N, C-alpha and C positions, 0 to 999 in steps of 0.2 A: 658214788656212780648213781645211784638211783635219784638223788637229788638233782644231779646235773641232767640226766635224763628227763626228769619230770620238768624241770624248768626251760628245757629246750622245747618239749612238747607244748607248754604254755606261753612260749615266747616270751619270757620273762629275761629279757637282756641283762639286767643289773644282776640277777641271780646266776645267770650263766657264766658271765664274766668272773664273777667271785668265786664260783664253786670251781670253775676251771683252773683258777689261780691257785686255790687251796688244794686241788687234786695235784697239781705241778709241784707245789712245795712239797706236800707229803711224799711223792714220789723221789723227788731230789734230796729230802732229808733221808729216806732211806736207801739212797744209791741205786735206784731202780731206774736208770737213764733212759734204758730200751723201752720200759713201759711209757715212760714221760714222753718221749720221741713218737710213740705210736699214738699216743693221745692228741699229739700236737698235731701229727698228720691225718688224723681222721676226723678233724675239726672241720666242718662243712663251710662256715663262715667266720671270718674274723671280725667282721663289722660290730657282732655283738660286743666283744671285747674292746673295740675303739670307742665304744659308747661313752665309757668314763676314762679319762686321760691317766689317772692313777691306776686303774686296773690296766691298762693297756700297757703302761710302763712296766708294771710287775710280769705282766705276760712276756715282754720283750726281754726283760732281766731273765727269766726262768728259759725260754727258749735259747738265748745267748750262751746261758750256762750248759744247757745240754749240747750245742753245737761245740762249745770249746772241749769238752770232755770226748766228744766223737770225733775230734781232730778236724773239725771245719771250721777253721780260724777265721776266715774272711767272713762267713756267715755270721759267726759269734760275733767279730768285731761290728759289723753292719748293726746287729740286733742290739747289742750294749751301747753303742754309740746313740742309737735312737732312743733306747730306754732313758739314757742319761738326758737327752733332749726333752723327753716327756715328761719326766720327774718333776715334782713340785720344786721350784727354785728357791723359794724362799723359807721352805720346812723340808722335812723329811731328809735331814742332813745324813742320817745314818745310812739310808737307802742310796743316796748318792755316793757316799763312801764306798759302799758294797759294791755299786756298779763299777766305780773308778777303779778300785783295787782288781778286780777281774779284767776289766779293760786293758788296764796296765800290762799284765802277764799276756793276755791275748796279742796285744800289739807287740811284745817282745817275741813271742812265738812266731809272728808273721814276719819277724826281721825287722820291724819297725821300732824307734825309739819314741817312747811317750815325750810330748813337749814339757819342757822344765815348768812353765807356767800352770801345769796342771797340779804340781806338788806343792805349790805355794797358794792356792787358793784359801780363802777365809773359811776356817773351821776344818780343814782337811789336812793340815800341815803335819800335824802329830800322827794322825792314823795312817798317812801315807809314807811316812819317815822310812819303814822298812822297805817300801816298793821304790822309794827314791833311791835308796842304796843298792838294790838290785840294778835298777836302770843305769845307776852310774856305773857300777862294774861291767855290765853289758856294754855301754859306751866306750870305755877304755879298752874293752877286750880282755880284762884280767879275769881268767877262770878261778885262780886260787882266791882272790877277793869276793868273787861272786859266790864260791862254796863257803866261806867264811859267813857272808851275809845270810845264807841259806841255814847254815849251823846256829848262828845266833838267834835268828828269828824265827826259828823252825815251830815254836808253840804259837807264835802269832799267825803264820801261814796256815798251820792246822785248824786253828780256830776260825779262820777265815776261809777254810775250805778250799784253799788254793794252792796247798801243798804238792798234790799230784800234779799239778800243771806246772809250778815251777820245777819240779823233779824232771819234767820232760824236756825242759830247756837244756840240761845239760846233756840229756842222752839222746 
């Protein structure tokens, strides 16, 4: 926080954006969503973050995750969609996969079905396979299949930190 404060006072925009994302990442890693939300809500200007497209994409992903946990799925979907657009398209495949996985769950929680083309994109097919099976179970409305998919891929969903959101879908 001291580095963030110093960089704001010195008007060092690059450092402000980087440190802000690091703070958000640490809060989310420790499941401190309320503190992360307070930090985001107390930001005076987001133009410092928008200075770097990569940092802005990260910021949008983190705010999307915060909103999803706080049951604000519409805002979460908007932030995640924008993060996906701002993310590098020729690199950062892992980051795009992470965003797409969370976006898929948020869309399901909003009552939307993600497009099939999302799951067949180059480089994402195998990573999104469990999420495709979830989506398929929701599309046909089969709760038993949905629960089987969740049980089968539980370790994947936990590793992706999406299990609690998926668990909300059933209840």
